[in-house]
BAFI-3210 file (N, C-alpha, C; in Angstrom, 3 decimals, decimal comma, padded with zeros to 6 digits):
// residues 315
n [1|2|3|4|5|6|7|8|9|10|11|12|13|14|15|16|17|18|19|20|21|22|23|24|25|26|27|28|29|30|31|32|33|34|35|36|37|38|39|40|41|42|43|44|45|46|47|48|49|50|51|52|53|54|55|56|57|58|59|60|61|62|63|64|65|66|67|68|69|70|71|72|73|74|75|76|77|78|79|80|81|82|83|84|85|86|87|88|89|90|91|92|93|94|95|96|97|98|99|100|101|102|103|104|105|106|107|108|109|110|111|112|113|114|115|116|117|118|119|120|121|122|123|124|125|126|127|128|129|130|131|132|133|134|135|136|137|138|139|140|141|142|143|144|145|146|147|148|149|150|151|152|153|154|155|156|157|158|159|160|161|162|163|164|165|166|167|168|169|170|171|172|173|174|175|176|177|178|179|180|181|182|183|184|185|186|187|188|189|190|191|192|193|194|195|196|197|198|199|200|201|202|203|204|205|206|207|208|209|210|211|212|213|214|215|216|217|218|219|220|221|222|223|224|225|226|227|228|229|230|231|232|233|234|235|236|237|238|239|240|241|242|243|244|245|246|247|248|249|250|251|252|253|254|255|256|257|258|259|260|261|262|263|264|265|266|267|268|269|270|271|272|273|274|275|276|277|278|279|280|281|282|283|284|285|286|287|288|289|290|291|292|293|294|295|296|297|298|299|300|301|302|303|304|305|306|307|308|309|310|311|312|313|314|315]
n.u [000,622|000,491|000,076|001,658|004,147|004,329|003,790|001,831|-001,854|-002,468|-003,757|-006,062|-006,155|-008,211|-008,233|-010,548|-012,257|-014,479|-014,403|-016,279|-017,841|-018,050|-018,641|-021,381|-022,713|-022,466|-023,697|-026,274|-026,787|-026,704|-026,280|-028,267|-029,184|-027,454|-026,951|-024,639|-022,660|-023,367|-022,115|-019,778|-020,579|-020,451|-018,940|-016,576|-015,701|-013,121|-011,184|-012,196|-011,853|-008,918|-008,014|-008,905|-007,464|-004,671|-005,119|-005,353|-006,338|-006,760|-007,818|-010,534|-010,909|-012,604|-012,183|-013,549|-013,361|-013,244|-010,837|-008,991|-009,058|-006,943|-004,707|-006,176|-006,570|-004,058|-003,288|-005,530|-005,083|-002,170|-002,960|-004,729|-002,737|-001,156|-002,675|-002,686|-004,361|-003,877|-001,083|000,277|-000,488|-001,598|-001,891|-003,469|-004,243|-006,645|-007,748|-009,818|-009,959|-013,080|-015,597|-017,778|-016,838|-015,066|-016,988|-018,693|-017,007|-016,359|-018,537|-018,909|-016,982|-014,524|-012,287|-009,389|-009,677|-010,678|-008,269|-009,190|-011,041|-010,961|-009,462|-006,459|-005,347|-004,147|-003,288|-001,474|-000,108|-000,122|000,672|000,245|-001,169|-002,876|-005,979|-007,542|-007,727|-006,199|-007,745|-006,949|-005,623|-004,820|-002,856|-001,523|000,259|001,410|003,178|002,479|003,917|004,010|006,653|008,334|007,831|008,303|011,115|011,627|011,339|013,426|012,885|013,216|013,192|011,684|010,462|008,915|005,828|005,067|003,172|-000,458|-003,032|-006,324|-009,314|-012,317|-013,745|-016,724|-018,075|-017,663|-015,614|-016,351|-015,965|-013,410|-011,835|-012,591|-011,595|-008,966|-008,122|-009,003|-007,512|-005,012|-005,217|-005,267|-002,876|-001,444|-002,218|-001,164|001,721|001,653|000,971|002,739|004,938|006,855|008,171|007,193|009,420|010,939|010,018|011,038|010,325|007,522|005,030|002,916|-000,875|-001,767|-003,308|-003,896|-006,160|-007,735|-008,960|-008,406|-005,498|-004,550|-005,582|-004,140|-001,611|-001,702|-002,322|-000,033|001,908|001,352|001,519|003,879|005,604|007,002|009,452|009,812|010,565|008,914|006,895|004,826|003,352|001,229|001,473|002,606|001,347|-001,513|-004,830|-005,234|-007,357|-008,912|-006,417|-004,597|-003,279|-001,933|-000,195|001,260|002,411|004,098|005,912|006,935|008,372|010,386|011,637|012,712|014,256|016,300|016,979|016,285|013,650|011,010|010,416|008,255|006,655|006,646|005,701|006,045|004,954|004,134|001,616|000,814|001,867|002,192|002,268|004,393|007,709|009,071|008,168|010,488|011,020|012,362|014,113|015,394|018,274|018,389|018,769|017,101|014,777|012,464|009,097|006,117|002,989|000,225|-003,122|-005,968|-009,655|-012,220|-014,548|-014,325|-012,663|-009,918|-006,662|-003,329|-000,119|002,635|005,750|008,974|012,621|013,640|014,347|015,997|017,886]
n.v [-001,063|002,424|004,179|003,242|004,539|007,089|009,307|011,033|011,233|010,052|011,343|011,196|012,399|012,109|012,178|011,967|011,088|009,513|007,197|005,047|004,270|001,898|000,070|001,188|000,600|-002,191|-002,884|-002,051|-003,523|-006,467|-006,669|-005,734|-007,389|-007,879|-006,234|-005,187|-004,785|-002,222|-000,131|-000,058|001,648|004,475|007,674|008,296|005,564|004,435|006,075|005,607|002,695|002,727|004,250|002,370|000,198|001,096|002,039|004,823|007,129|010,043|012,909|012,492|012,865|013,209|014,461|015,486|016,865|016,431|015,983|017,358|016,591|015,026|016,894|018,953|017,668|017,299|020,106|020,769|019,174|020,341|022,933|022,067|021,337|023,425|025,329|024,240|022,030|019,524|017,324|015,510|014,104|011,657|012,318|012,585|011,034|008,797|006,362|004,072|002,364|002,165|000,358|001,936|004,464|004,705|004,248|006,356|008,813|007,890|008,454|011,212|011,965|012,750|011,011|009,524|007,974|004,683|002,100|000,923|002,436|003,844|006,346|007,231|006,509|009,318|010,404|012,472|014,975|018,463|018,040|018,700|016,750|015,742|013,765|013,604|012,201|009,213|007,134|006,275|004,604|004,758|005,730|007,766|009,169|011,421|011,767|014,290|016,411|018,738|020,996|021,093|018,848|016,828|017,017|016,668|013,689|012,808|012,675|012,528|014,891|015,646|017,557|020,790|022,225|025,096|026,711|027,509|027,630|028,004|027,897|028,581|027,613|029,096|028,753|026,142|025,172|026,090|028,344|030,062|032,347|032,749|030,314|030,313|032,585|031,748|029,482|030,904|032,616|030,831|029,761|032,252|032,948|031,013|031,256|033,652|033,129|031,654|033,303|033,970|035,016|034,862|034,257|032,631|030,054|027,001|024,833|023,373|020,965|019,877|019,958|018,834|016,426|015,545|016,701|018,398|020,891|021,831|021,575|023,521|025,907|025,528|025,890|028,552|029,897|029,291|030,423|033,311|033,682|032,456|032,539|031,915|030,453|028,680|025,339|022,512|019,874|016,707|014,373|012,746|011,695|009,381|008,047|008,322|009,817|009,874|010,687|011,330|010,837|011,901|014,673|014,178|012,356|013,734|015,394|013,758|013,038|015,450|015,972|013,899|015,097|017,240|016,347|014,781|016,510|016,175|016,377|014,611|013,541|014,543|012,118|011,240|013,435|015,453|017,231|020,535|022,847|025,694|028,699|027,938|028,854|028,176|027,097|024,290|021,260|018,766|015,394|014,038|013,100|015,501|017,117|019,419|022,813|022,564|023,990|024,983|024,073|023,966|022,631|021,655|021,297|020,762|020,744|019,163|020,202|022,685|023,212|024,565|023,975|024,852|024,126|024,977|023,436|023,172|022,732|021,213|023,323|022,200|020,710]
n.w [000,194|-000,792|001,196|003,448|003,480|004,245|007,045|007,410|006,435|003,203|000,130|-002,904|-006,184|-009,132|-012,465|-014,938|-018,054|-019,077|-017,534|-016,009|-018,249|-019,648|-017,727|-017,174|-019,244|-019,459|-016,978|-017,599|-019,760|-018,534|-015,993|-013,999|-012,268|-010,553|-007,766|-006,375|-008,363|-009,446|-007,945|-009,545|-011,778|-011,046|-011,454|-009,733|-009,494|-010,155|-008,643|-006,109|-005,774|-006,177|-003,853|-001,945|-002,595|-002,227|000,417|000,835|002,722|002,770|001,257|-001,326|-004,696|-007,611|-010,865|-013,688|-016,729|-019,529|-022,084|-020,790|-018,050|-016,621|-016,232|-014,949|-012,744|-011,433|-011,108|-009,418|-007,371|-006,436|-005,600|-003,520|-001,883|-001,624|-000,268|002,438|003,052|002,576|002,801|001,119|-001,971|-004,399|-007,841|-010,878|-014,159|-015,458|-018,021|-019,646|-022,899|-024,007|-025,803|-026,150|-025,607|-027,918|-029,941|-029,597|-030,236|-032,972|-034,164|-034,197|-035,860|-035,367|-035,276|-036,773|-039,812|-040,347|-041,680|-043,749|-044,875|-047,223|-047,144|-045,849|-042,452|-040,364|-037,719|-036,984|-034,847|-035,838|-038,486|-041,866|-043,234|-041,435|-040,068|-038,036|-034,814|-033,054|-030,897|-027,856|-024,444|-021,113|-017,896|-015,666|-012,943|-010,446|-007,515|-005,244|-003,061|-000,354|-000,189|002,176|003,529|001,808|001,737|004,393|004,573|003,138|000,401|-003,194|-005,085|-007,923|-009,745|-009,873|-009,178|-010,661|-011,625|-012,630|-015,154|-016,293|-018,401|-020,355|-023,250|-024,342|-026,719|-027,477|-028,791|-031,603|-032,599|-033,898|-033,167|-030,650|-029,545|-030,103|-028,442|-025,886|-025,271|-025,263|-023,207|-020,999|-021,083|-020,601|-017,874|-016,419|-016,932|-015,607|-013,118|-012,274|-011,632|-013,823|-016,961|-020,389|-021,962|-020,194|-020,790|-021,777|-023,201|-024,794|-023,998|-026,183|-026,689|-028,613|-031,036|-033,695|-034,440|-036,814|-036,761|-034,041|-033,513|-035,088|-033,913|-031,392|-031,931|-032,744|-030,521|-028,841|-030,409|-030,281|-027,384|-026,265|-028,306|-031,456|-031,972|-029,734|-028,540|-029,328|-028,756|-029,206|-027,803|-028,240|-030,908|-030,620|-028,476|-029,098|-028,348|-025,315|-023,480|-020,718|-019,394|-020,696|-020,402|-017,762|-018,684|-020,375|-018,499|-016,901|-019,043|-019,558|-017,046|-017,192|-019,311|-018,263|-016,195|-017,737|-019,805|-022,368|-025,037|-026,273|-029,782|-032,224|-033,668|-036,852|-038,026|-040,810|-042,685|-043,000|-042,595|-044,900|-043,680|-041,031|-037,706|-035,832|-034,994|-036,818|-035,331|-034,279|-035,534|-033,912|-030,941|-028,873|-027,379|-024,927|-023,040|-020,616|-018,108|-017,696|-018,298|-020,235|-020,038|-021,995|-022,039|-024,179|-024,771|-026,622|-026,210|-024,893|-022,624|-021,187|-020,244|-018,587|-017,492|-015,592|-015,114|-013,479|-012,832|-009,896|-007,063|-005,325|-006,217]
ca.u [-000,031|001,328|000,119|002,600|005,491|004,022|003,309|000,486|-002,685|-002,296|-005,243|-005,969|-007,095|-008,018|-009,059|-010,900|-013,356|-015,407|-014,132|-016,925|-018,964|-018,125|-019,507|-022,574|-023,198|-022,609|-024,699|-027,618|-027,034|-026,482|-026,076|-029,119|-029,729|-026,295|-026,802|-023,331|-022,018|-024,000|-020,910|-018,755|-021,067|-020,277|-017,670|-015,665|-015,488|-011,873|-010,462|-012,588|-011,076|-007,748|-007,826|-009,017|-006,420|-003,510|-004,973|-005,275|-007,409|-006,937|-008,723|-010,392|-011,490|-012,449|-012,038|-014,006|-013,401|-012,959|-009,473|-008,201|-009,256|-005,672|-003,856|-007,032|-006,676|-002,849|-003,388|-006,369|-004,158|-001,166|-003,601|-004,878|-001,437|-000,772|-003,639|-002,463|-005,620|-003,213|000,383|000,618|-001,501|-001,370|-002,840|-003,045|-005,464|-006,814|-008,840|-009,691|-010,556|-014,127|-016,577|-018,953|-016,254|-014,781|-018,138|-019,056|-015,878|-016,302|-019,696|-018,589|-016,169|-013,221|-011,035|-008,888|-010,729|-009,986|-007,180|-009,860|-012,244|-010,913|-008,855|-005,310|-005,380|-003,163|-003,606|-000,235|-000,232|000,376|001,089|-000,723|-002,224|-003,750|-007,138|-008,382|-007,012|-006,287|-008,102|-005,843|-005,792|-003,762|-002,891|-000,145|000,048|002,424|003,266|002,769|004,017|004,562|008,131|009,263|007,369|009,276|012,486|011,880|011,675|014,351|012,404|013,970|012,193|011,743|010,014|008,102|004,718|005,133|001,553|-001,520|-004,202|-007,414|-010,088|-013,341|-014,364|-018,129|-018,507|-017,505|-014,656|-016,925|-015,535|-011,930|-011,458|-012,815|-011,036|-007,542|-008,263|-009,172|-006,070|-004,081|-005,484|-005,015|-001,476|-000,903|-002,574|-000,325|002,857|001,531|000,763|004,573|005,780|007,837|007,853|006,832|010,764|011,465|009,639|012,178|009,741|006,101|004,278|001,399|-002,243|-002,148|-003,390|-004,298|-007,353|-007,738|-009,033|-007,761|-004,209|-004,144|-005,867|-003,383|-000,478|-001,914|-002,167|001,205|002,623|001,019|001,807|005,076|006,336|007,154|010,516|009,534|010,812|007,594|006,638|003,371|003,447|-000,018|001,816|003,091|000,429|-002,803|-005,415|-005,710|-008,578|-008,808|-005,092|-003,523|-002,495|-001,124|000,881|002,429|003,204|005,156|006,813|007,900|009,126|011,234|012,549|013,408|015,369|017,325|017,626|015,795|012,360|010,950|009,969|006,890|006,525|006,058|005,452|006,746|004,868|003,402|000,541|001,310|001,591|002,192|002,800|005,397|008,859|008,618|008,617|011,137|010,571|013,319|014,246|016,270|018,972|018,282|018,853|015,767|014,791|010,963|008,137|004,647|002,183|-001,163|-004,332|-007,218|-010,690|-012,931|-015,784|-014,139|-011,893|-008,313|-005,585|-001,946|000,634|004,296|006,556|010,226|013,195|013,650|015,593|016,548|018,896]
ca.v [-000,028|003,583|004,919|003,118|005,110|008,341|009,553|011,700|010,388|010,470|011,398|010,985|013,274|011,328|013,006|010,863|011,831|008,730|006,277|003,978|004,373|000,714|-000,489|001,683|000,030|-003,279|-002,935|-001,926|-004,678|-007,482|-006,903|-005,271|-008,445|-007,817|-004,925|-004,862|-004,186|-000,848|000,640|000,318|002,733|005,794|008,208|008,222|004,279|004,450|006,801|004,876|001,606|003,010|004,443|001,121|-000,618|001,903|002,653|006,144|007,527|011,441|013,529|011,542|013,498|012,795|015,450|015,066|017,882|015,894|015,849|018,258|015,918|014,634|017,984|019,542|016,787|017,549|021,186|020,931|018,702|021,228|023,886|021,703|021,264|024,858|025,899|023,581|021,274|018,123|017,668|014,694|013,606|011,263|013,174|012,308|010,623|007,618|006,316|003,002|002,573|001,088|-000,036|003,027|005,766|004,851|004,364|007,684|009,518|007,862|009,341|012,487|012,243|013,461|010,330|009,551|006,995|003,227|002,001|000,303|003,425|004,718|007,233|006,747|007,176|010,166|011,171|013,087|016,456|019,464|017,565|019,211|015,659|015,259|013,953|013,124|011,420|007,976|006,906|005,238|004,366|004,651|006,148|008,224|009,701|011,983|012,005|015,615|016,719|019,943|020,951|020,877|017,382|015,968|017,203|015,961|012,570|012,680|012,437|012,881|015,963|015,545|018,956|021,666|022,721|026,520|027,809|026,892|028,492|027,219|028,698|027,557|028,268|029,083|028,519|024,568|024,832|026,127|029,955|030,075|033,445|032,397|029,258|030,748|033,646|031,094|028,627|031,837|033,375|030,008|029,860|033,320|032,856|029,992|032,169|034,853|032,176|030,947|034,486|034,017|035,435|033,665|033,707|031,828|028,646|026,429|023,820|023,027|019,686|020,439|018,922|018,539|015,166|015,140|017,493|019,333|022,597|022,170|021,485|025,029|026,605|025,703|026,532|029,899|030,560|029,212|031,667|034,422|033,885|031,914|032,889|031,077|029,738|027,385|023,959|021,841|018,308|016,555|013,130|011,948|011,239|008,053|007,503|008,620|010,473|008,918|011,092|011,904|010,543|012,816|015,646|013,497|011,613|015,045|015,867|012,589|013,235|016,829|015,942|013,181|015,841|018,380|015,558|014,285|017,415|015,735|016,362|013,485|013,976|014,408|011,092|011,216|015,028|015,726|018,540|021,549|023,838|026,856|029,842|027,432|029,942|027,853|026,413|022,894|020,235|017,595|013,970|013,075|013,576|016,717|017,563|020,978|023,269|022,642|024,426|025,416|023,577|024,392|021,480|022,212|020,175|021,312|019,640|019,646|020,980|024,070|023,258|024,351|023,857|025,044|023,839|025,025|022,748|023,527|021,741|021,428|024,155|021,491|020,017]
ca.w [000,068|-000,895|002,448|004,449|003,352|004,810|008,410|007,212|005,284|001,742|-000,632|-004,316|-007,048|-010,219|-013,637|-016,025|-018,987|-019,229|-016,268|-015,940|-019,170|-020,151|-016,611|-017,108|-020,464|-019,063|-015,934|-018,352|-020,640|-018,053|-014,552|-013,292|-011,143|-009,525|-007,444|-005,987|-009,590|-009,340|-007,468|-010,566|-012,492|-010,788|-012,291|-008,696|-008,979|-010,237|-007,376|-004,963|-005,670|-005,941|-002,614|-001,131|-002,820|-001,749|001,786|000,801|003,664|002,794|000,219|-002,325|-005,357|-009,107|-011,906|-015,011|-017,620|-020,736|-022,333|-019,794|-016,732|-015,731|-015,935|-014,087|-011,149|-011,013|-010,684|-008,124|-006,138|-005,963|-004,896|-002,193|-000,889|-001,459|000,747|003,498|003,040|002,323|002,756|-000,119|-002,678|-005,762|-008,689|-012,407|-014,711|-015,870|-018,761|-020,744|-024,128|-024,359|-027,174|-025,832|-025,986|-029,049|-030,827|-029,570|-030,926|-034,242|-034,915|-034,188|-036,975|-034,702|-035,101|-037,913|-040,595|-040,412|-042,804|-045,056|-045,122|-048,496|-046,795|-044,891|-041,202|-040,513|-036,701|-036,549|-034,583|-036,519|-039,634|-042,868|-043,650|-040,317|-040,189|-036,881|-033,716|-032,786|-029,489|-026,827|-023,072|-020,190|-016,623|-015,357|-011,714|-009,718|-005,958|-005,089|-001,779|000,302|-000,372|003,459|003,922|000,974|002,085|005,705|004,515|002,084|-000,983|-004,414|-005,809|-009,393|-010,566|-009,037|-010,104|-010,516|-012,047|-013,485|-015,801|-016,793|-019,253|-020,862|-024,427|-024,408|-028,252|-027,300|-030,007|-032,720|-032,822|-033,943|-032,655|-028,966|-029,271|-029,846|-027,150|-024,690|-025,025|-024,946|-021,772|-020,002|-021,006|-019,812|-016,731|-015,842|-016,798|-014,504|-011,844|-011,866|-011,460|-014,913|-018,441|-021,712|-022,412|-019,563|-021,103|-022,584|-024,042|-024,732|-024,439|-026,488|-026,262|-030,212|-031,438|-034,968|-035,069|-037,895|-036,408|-032,665|-033,612|-035,565|-032,786|-030,250|-032,499|-033,202|-029,270|-028,566|-031,175|-029,751|-026,112|-026,100|-029,458|-032,507|-031,734|-028,594|-028,885|-029,273|-028,772|-029,156|-027,317|-028,632|-032,133|-030,242|-027,744|-029,302|-027,555|-024,213|-023,224|-019,429|-018,822|-021,805|-019,538|-016,728|-019,218|-020,848|-017,215|-016,668|-020,013|-019,189|-016,073|-017,850|-020,114|-017,576|-015,583|-018,561|-020,684|-023,623|-025,322|-027,254|-030,973|-032,726|-034,638|-038,361|-038,444|-041,971|-043,586|-042,240|-043,385|-045,284|-042,593|-039,753|-036,871|-034,886|-035,516|-036,967|-034,255|-034,602|-035,443|-033,383|-029,476|-029,021|-026,123|-024,959|-021,915|-020,014|-016,806|-017,410|-019,324|-020,463|-020,507|-022,442|-022,384|-024,554|-024,854|-027,780|-025,309|-024,401|-021,434|-021,466|-019,259|-018,740|-016,291|-015,730|-014,238|-013,478|-012,387|-008,625|-006,694|-004,507|-007,188]
c.u [000,953|001,475|001,022|003,882|005,450|003,340|001,649|-000,570|-002,706|-003,636|-005,038|-006,855|-007,157|-008,636|-009,411|-012,145|-014,715|-015,477|-015,054|-018,045|-019,202|-018,991|-020,885|-023,245|-023,506|-023,372|-026,020|-028,019|-027,447|-026,612|-026,762|-029,651|-028,532|-026,276|-025,604|-022,520|-022,381|-022,811|-019,801|-019,084|-020,767|-019,036|-016,674|-015,212|-013,879|-011,096|-010,828|-011,757|-009,528|-007,300|-007,957|-007,875|-004,978|-003,827|-004,729|-006,351|-007,590|-008,068|-008,794|-011,347|-011,585|-012,827|-012,478|-014,321|-012,991|-011,634|-008,558|-008,092|-007,894|-005,003|-004,603|-006,549|-005,180|-002,826|-004,321|-005,539|-003,212|-001,835|-004,114|-003,692|-000,994|-001,476|-003,605|-003,483|-004,898|-001,646|000,947|-000,631|-000,927|-002,336|-002,283|-004,428|-005,376|-007,905|-008,722|-010,327|-011,734|-015,022|-017,060|-018,165|-015,605|-015,782|-018,524|-018,016|-016,113|-017,505|-019,652|-017,714|-014,729|-012,070|-010,762|-009,688|-009,831|-009,183|-007,937|-011,219|-011,941|-010,053|-007,489|-005,455|-004,232|-003,346|-002,255|-000,358|000,686|000,711|000,055|-001,596|-003,018|-005,145|-007,999|-007,417|-007,235|-006,518|-007,168|-006,631|-004,573|-004,002|-001,696|-000,461|001,523|002,023|003,485|003,011|004,333|005,900|009,156|008,966|008,345|010,647|012,864|012,143|012,698|013,938|013,246|012,941|012,435|011,639|009,295|007,018|004,661|003,973|000,802|-002,663|-005,359|-008,681|-011,140|-013,858|-015,948|-018,713|-018,512|-016,666|-015,488|-016,666|-014,113|-011,228|-011,239|-011,813|-009,471|-007,444|-008,253|-007,875|-005,109|-004,107|-005,108|-003,469|-001,012|-001,050|-001,589|001,142|002,878|001,691|002,297|005,353|006,873|007,463|007,925|008,381|011,379|011,186|010,492|011,532|008,266|005,442|002,809|000,208|-002,521|-002,241|-003,911|-005,508|-006,909|-007,821|-007,936|-006,179|-003,655|-004,250|-004,805|-002,016|-000,489|-001,607|-000,875|002,104|002,427|001,417|003,284|006,095|006,761|008,327|010,551|009,850|009,321|007,688|005,397|003,408|002,345|000,361|002,332|001,937|-001,043|-003,298|-005,958|-006,532|-007,922|-007,230|-004,212|-002,602|-001,592|000,053|001,985|003,164|004,431|006,409|007,611|008,693|010,322|012,356|013,252|014,560|016,708|017,861|017,034|014,346|012,354|010,362|008,539|006,736|005,851|005,613|006,331|006,422|003,857|002,514|001,069|000,992|001,480|002,952|004,101|006,808|008,556|009,046|009,305|010,767|011,353|013,669|015,329|016,936|018,900|018,560|017,662|015,528|013,176|010,225|006,601|003,820|000,838|-001,920|-005,523|-008,297|-011,383|-014,092|-015,453|-013,038|-010,397|-007,473|-004,232|-001,150|002,109|005,029|008,275|011,140|013,294|014,654|016,262|018,007|020,234]
c.v [001,522|004,105|004,703|003,549|006,689|008,322|010,080|010,986|011,054|010,325|011,087|011,791|012,455|012,117|011,852|011,661|010,878|007,635|005,000|003,743|002,841|-000,144|-000,119|000,991|-001,304|-003,769|-002,830|-003,050|-006,249|-007,742|-006,288|-006,269|-008,876|-006,615|-004,376|-004,151|-002,758|000,091|000,811|001,336|004,031|006,430|008,029|006,867|004,152|004,986|006,006|003,642|001,787|003,200|003,268|000,348|-000,029|002,267|004,159|006,806|009,266|011,868|012,537|012,272|012,863|014,268|015,239|016,573|017,611|015,672|016,427|017,538|015,553|015,857|018,842|018,874|017,426|018,957|021,530|020,269|019,509|022,359|023,291|021,650|022,717|025,631|025,090|022,501|019,721|018,233|016,469|014,163|012,801|011,851|012,720|011,923|009,469|007,203|004,777|003,182|001,697|001,288|001,511|004,228|005,745|004,813|005,901|008,667|009,222|008,349|010,757|012,903|013,013|012,445|010,248|008,298|005,531|003,029|001,443|001,170|004,194|005,971|006,890|007,303|008,122|010,989|011,863|014,344|017,394|019,199|018,040|018,208|014,940|015,160|013,217|012,559|009,870|007,777|006,131|005,159|004,554|005,369|006,672|009,115|010,297|012,052|013,500|015,835|018,227|019,804|020,649|019,498|016,534|016,046|016,543|014,468|012,122|011,999|013,021|013,767|015,919|016,929|019,605|022,261|024,280|027,324|026,967|027,775|027,423|028,228|027,869|028,351|027,895|028,498|026,909|024,313|025,304|027,674|029,919|031,103|033,149|031,552|029,427|031,566|032,571|030,194|029,741|032,491|032,222|029,838|031,172|033,308|031,856|030,538|033,022|034,084|031,875|032,185|034,398|034,769|034,404|033,329|032,736|030,139|027,977|025,351|023,581|021,604|019,892|019,403|018,374|016,796|014,476|015,841|018,428|020,779|022,688|022,339|023,026|025,752|026,892|026,532|028,096|030,449|030,309|030,395|032,915|034,714|033,621|032,466|031,703|030,058|028,641|026,273|023,415|020,405|017,953|015,049|012,221|011,423|009,995|007,415|007,469|009,524|009,648|009,702|011,901|011,828|011,469|013,517|015,293|012,803|012,630|015,333|015,101|012,822|014,240|016,587|014,990|014,171|016,868|017,505|015,332|015,497|017,132|015,804|015,383|014,200|013,945|013,302|011,368|012,768|015,509|016,944|019,527|022,332|024,920|028,155|029,184|028,305|029,642|027,199|024,830|021,947|019,248|016,434|013,178|013,844|014,540|016,771|018,863|021,375|023,604|022,922|024,577|024,744|023,748|023,071|022,089|020,934|021,122|020,345|020,271|020,174|022,062|024,366|023,264|024,528|023,827|024,795|024,206|024,375|023,077|022,568|022,161|022,449|023,476|020,857|020,798]
c.w [000,070|000,580|003,460|004,435|003,972|006,291|008,231|006,196|003,846|001,094|-002,174|-004,992|-008,404|-011,299|-014,437|-016,861|-019,009|-018,165|-016,615|-017,057|-019,615|-018,759|-016,837|-017,999|-020,008|-017,959|-016,664|-019,129|-019,788|-016,736|-013,774|-012,173|-010,311|-008,844|-006,985|-007,147|-010,043|-008,879|-008,475|-011,487|-012,293|-011,214|-011,193|-008,523|-009,198|-009,020|-006,098|-004,641|-005,713|-004,623|-001,625|-001,224|-002,133|-000,152|001,773|001,569|003,713|001,739|-000,741|-003,512|-006,846|-010,005|-013,296|-015,817|-018,893|-020,860|-021,227|-018,289|-015,862|-015,489|-014,975|-012,624|-010,661|-010,321|-009,313|-007,054|-005,656|-005,267|-003,562|-001,160|-000,679|-000,265|002,219|003,845|002,979|002,374|001,591|-000,710|-003,973|-006,456|-010,167|-013,020|-015,285|-016,964|-019,773|-021,819|-024,346|-025,537|-027,091|-026,198|-027,226|-030,185|-031,079|-030,404|-032,735|-034,902|-034,933|-035,487|-036,765|-034,810|-036,298|-038,649|-040,372|-041,699|-043,943|-045,371|-046,548|-048,383|-045,645|-043,770|-041,007|-038,931|-036,115|-036,324|-035,396|-037,941|-040,732|-043,394|-042,521|-040,634|-039,117|-035,773|-033,674|-031,391|-028,839|-025,595|-022,368|-018,906|-016,367|-013,945|-010,935|-008,323|-005,739|-003,549|-001,527|000,482|001,079|003,622|003,238|001,430|003,478|005,749|003,556|001,019|-002,077|-005,047|-007,247|-010,189|-009,384|-010,026|-009,777|-010,730|-012,678|-014,012|-016,499|-017,197|-019,539|-022,022|-024,615|-025,717|-028,288|-028,617|-031,368|-033,313|-032,831|-033,139|-031,180|-028,747|-028,905|-028,545|-025,953|-024,134|-024,848|-023,657|-020,756|-020,001|-020,270|-018,304|-015,924|-015,973|-015,689|-013,199|-011,264|-011,714|-012,560|-016,186|-019,254|-022,128|-021,550|-019,718|-022,224|-023,670|-023,962|-024,985|-024,605|-026,440|-027,793|-030,420|-032,632|-035,327|-035,931|-037,499|-034,906|-032,548|-034,044|-034,466|-031,663|-030,706|-032,600|-031,646|-028,524|-029,198|-030,434|-028,384|-025,660|-027,061|-030,472|-032,621|-030,502|-029,197|-028,349|-029,360|-028,507|-029,064|-028,008|-030,244|-031,853|-029,379|-028,077|-028,269|-026,363|-023,200|-021,608|-018,830|-019,481|-021,070|-018,615|-017,752|-019,915|-019,700|-016,745|-017,599|-019,901|-018,009|-016,390|-018,505|-019,211|-016,532|-016,616|-019,682|-022,232|-024,009|-026,258|-028,641|-031,100|-033,892|-035,943|-038,956|-039,594|-042,525|-042,762|-043,142|-043,837|-044,006|-041,217|-038,842|-035,957|-035,588|-035,379|-035,954|-034,823|-034,574|-034,299|-031,774|-029,512|-027,561|-026,067|-023,352|-021,329|-018,595|-016,523|-018,713|-019,372|-020,768|-020,693|-022,536|-022,886|-025,204|-026,030|-027,273|-025,029|-023,406|-021,967|-020,278|-019,318|-017,465|-016,608|-014,871|-014,413|-012,747|-010,740|-008,068|-005,705|-004,950|-007,064]
res [p|v|a|t|r|w|e|q|p|i|g|l|v|l|g|t|m|f|c|s|v|g|a|i|a|g|f|d|r|k|d|r|k|k|p|l|e|f|a|n|t|v|i|n|a|a|a|g|k|a|a|i|c|g|q|l|t|g|i|n|s|t|i|s|t|g|l|t|s|g|l|h|a|i|a|y|a|a|a|l|i|g|s|g|q|a|k|a|l|l|a|g|g|a|e|e|l|s|f|e|s|l|y|g|y|t|q|t|g|l|t|c|p|a|a|d|g|g|q|d|p|f|p|i|p|f|d|a|r|r|n|g|f|a|p|g|e|g|a|a|f|l|m|l|e|e|a|d|a|a|k|a|r|g|a|t|v|l|a|e|i|r|g|h|g|s|m|y|d|t|s|g|g|k|d|e|e|c|a|v|d|v|i|a|r|a|i|h|m|a|v|e|d|a|g|i|s|a|d|d|i|d|c|v|s|a|a|a|n|g|s|v|q|h|d|r|w|e|a|q|a|l|a|e|t|i|g|p|q|v|p|l|t|a|i|k|s|m|l|g|e|t|q|g|a|g|g|a|l|q|a|v|s|s|i|e|a|l|r|t|g|t|i|p|g|t|l|a|c|e|q|l|e|d|g|f|p|l|e|a|p|s|q|h|s|r|d|l|d|l|k|c|c|l|v|n|a|v|g|f|d|g|h|c|s|s|l|i|l|s|m|s|h|e|e]
***
């Protein structure tokens, strides 16, 4: 159990988009005569079961804000620790790829086409040939602690959460001007919250997933706020769109980039649109002098979240 390593109660903040949708459908189809299975249909089922398994007796919260859920969960957990309401929290996102979520996304036309659909699938972030995202699944969590508590137990501090910004596009991603402005304001808020300038950002982990519109809008917002020359990576070129887990996976990847000084490439990104506002992302990993990273999460429903991570000052 995780909690046995700490003197204080450990809590959990879990971000997820659909979480129990597969269990809900299964319950409706076949499990109505099994009342105990109903507990698996609530959206906080994953957080509850994880807490029981890990004996996490502290705060237990579920955040569900679409594709931004995992990053919002980390930001919320950091705020709880910063306010003194918790000493340590596991925070991140988890998502399974169920038939129901896959079918729903396919019906919206947001996913890239199947290989036998008459059009080659190309879920490559920022590439001019992109035609939708490839659904994925996964989970990623960070152990967040108040700095003095981590130091007192001799923990190796990997990175610091410096700032967070969150905004909502009321057009639901239908108005380009509004969408770009909202993403830009979330980034600006995170930078301001961190007490740094845009010039201090050494790299960006983009939310881009192969969406024709949203990738372009995020690129425009980044160019306006951070500048066109910022080193850029989009790990969804390799992982697909892991939905509620996506932002958390990006955060883990960014912390590893800060630790090693290497940012991953954007796989298969070869062609850019005319007038692409950012420096072309590399297909290959790059060694850079990294001290501060921006992690972006952008949802199709209007949610936008930005998180600033930096190297630990303890190092």
